[in-house]
PLY file of the C-alpha trace (Angstrom):
ply
format ascii 1.0
element vertex 56
property float x
property float y
property float z
element edge 55
property int vertex1
property int vertex2
end_header
-31.37 -3.11 17.19
-29.01 0.39 16.49
-26.31 -0.89 18.09
-26.20 -4.44 16.12
-26.50 -2.25 12.89
-23.35 -0.16 13.93
-21.57 -2.89 14.48
-22.08 -4.68 11.65
-21.63 -1.76 9.54
-17.82 -1.01 11.75
-17.22 -4.70 11.41
-17.70 -4.48 7.36
-16.01 -1.29 7.19
-12.78 -2.98 8.80
-12.73 -5.78 6.95
-12.79 -3.77 3.89
-10.21 -1.59 4.96
-7.84 -4.48 5.99
-8.60 -6.38 2.66
-7.17 -3.52 0.50
-3.89 -3.23 2.08
-0.92 -5.44 0.50
1.49 -6.84 1.91
4.98 -6.43 0.68
6.81 -10.11 -1.00
9.59 -11.49 1.02
12.80 -9.99 0.02
14.86 -13.22 0.67
12.24 -15.48 -1.58
11.76 -13.08 -4.20
14.04 -10.10 -4.00
12.64 -8.95 -7.84
9.14 -8.89 -6.46
10.56 -6.97 -3.29
12.26 -4.55 -5.54
9.75 -3.76 -8.04
7.14 -3.50 -4.70
9.44 -1.08 -3.51
9.64 1.00 -6.47
6.03 1.14 -7.17
5.15 2.23 -3.63
7.48 5.40 -3.55
5.87 8.69 -3.43
5.35 10.32 -6.94
7.70 13.26 -5.80
10.50 10.85 -5.42
9.79 9.40 -8.78
9.77 12.90 -10.22
12.97 13.58 -8.88
14.32 10.33 -10.00
13.40 11.39 -13.68
14.53 15.11 -13.80
18.12 15.59 -15.09
18.58 18.80 -13.04
22.11 20.40 -12.67
22.89 22.48 -9.95
0 1
1 2
2 3
3 4
4 5
5 6
6 7
7 8
8 9
9 10
10 11
11 12
12 13
13 14
14 15
15 16
16 17
17 18
18 19
19 20
20 21
21 22
22 23
23 24
24 25
25 26
26 27
27 28
28 29
29 30
30 31
31 32
32 33
33 34
34 35
35 36
36 37
37 38
38 39
39 40
40 41
41 42
42 43
43 44
44 45
45 46
46 47
47 48
48 49
49 50
50 51
51 52
52 53
53 54
54 55
């Protein structure tokens, strides 16, 4: 009985993890949505570096 509970718990956890992942839109069908998706998934440090105006 404990093994069944563990299996159900693992299945529920895997389902939640897989459903939380978003897929990128198809670039051929909608280039604007693809670009927006890529911009929103950039690392925070990259966005801050793009915003700063640093003169070397």
